[in-house]
C-alpha positions, 0 to 999 in steps of 0.5 A: 518139907514142900516143893513150891512149884513155878509156871516159865514160859518153855523160851524161858527154861534154861537147857536140860531143865525138864518140867510139866505142859501146865498151859498152851496159850494160843489159839485152837490153831496153834493146839492143834498142831502142838498136840498132833507134835505129841505136846500136851497138856501134863506131859513131861518134856525136858529142854535140850537146847535153844539157839541165840536171839530167838531161835528154835528150841529143841525138845524132848516128849518121851523118846521124841525130839522137836524142833520147835520155832520161837514163837510155838514154844512162847505160847508153851507154859510148863510147871518146873520144880523149884 
């Protein structure tokens, strides 16, 4: 049985779901900022929580927890297992 994969915005993932960073959509500054935080293409992440109405998104990358603003989180595309 073949696993189907889909790519979604980090902001659209439900809390508790895991996936692999597939793409970071943004300029060089945004990409460099996220990479400096440890968020790179190919990294496995887990969405911990999100605030209501475009608030910060909390994720776990390795052993580190990060809180990203909604705008920065919306630039991250995640491949999740279906």
